[in-house]
N, C-alpha and C positions, 0 to 999 in steps of 0.2 A: 503493500499500499504506499509506503513512503517513497519507495523507488518509482511509483507511478507519478506521485506528486512532483517529485524532483525531475523526472524526465519531461514533464509537461511545463515546467517552469522556464519562462523566457521564450516560449513559443508564441508566435504571432499568427494571425489569419492571413490568408493570401489576399492581396488587393484584386478587385475585380476592374479589369481594364475595359474602357469603352471601345467600340469598334473603330473609332478613329485612331486611338492610341495603338491598337493592335496593328493597324494598317501602317502606321508611321514606323512602328518597331519592324515589321516585316520588310518594308522598303529600305530602312537602314541596313538590315542584315543582308539583304540581296545585294545592295551597293557594295557593302564591305566584302562579300563573297566574290563578286565579279572584279573588284579592284585589288583582290588578294591583301587586304588591309588587316593589321593587327587591331583587334576589338576588345572591348571590356564590356561584359553583359552581367547584370544583377539578375538572380533567378531565385525562385522559391523552391524549397525542398525540405519535408519533414517540419514544418512549422518554423523554419528559419530562413533568412535571406543570406545567399552566398554570392560570390563573384568569380566568374571565369574570364580569363584573359587568353588571348591567342588568336590563330588564324582559323578560319572556317575551312575544313576540308571538303565538306559536302553538305547540301541542303536536300533533305528528302521531303518533298512536298506531299507524297503519298501518306507517310507516317507522321507528317507534320513535325519534323525534328531537324535540328542541324547537328553536325558532327564536327568537333574541333579537332586539330592535329594533336596527338597522334591518332586517338580513337575515344573521344569523349562525347557522348551523345547528350543532347539536351533538347526536350520537347518545347515547342513553341509556347504551349500552355503554361510552363514553367517560368518563362521570361517575363520580368516585370519593368525592366529598364535597360536602356542602351546607355552606357556610361561614357 
């Protein structure tokens, strides 16, 4: 019981992005991919915000995810900010 409370401590809810915000993020990601740019993305996972930096290896529009070099997948639904 105490472990459950401690594990939930510090967790936050994922923000809900508008359609416009999602579209802007996707455009920035596509531009960065096509220009082979180094990027920084803030994403949500397990109640916390994390940051991933690097170059995009692949964009999978079918599974709605991007893959960073060397092989780090990140779903579009997890992304909250393009830093």
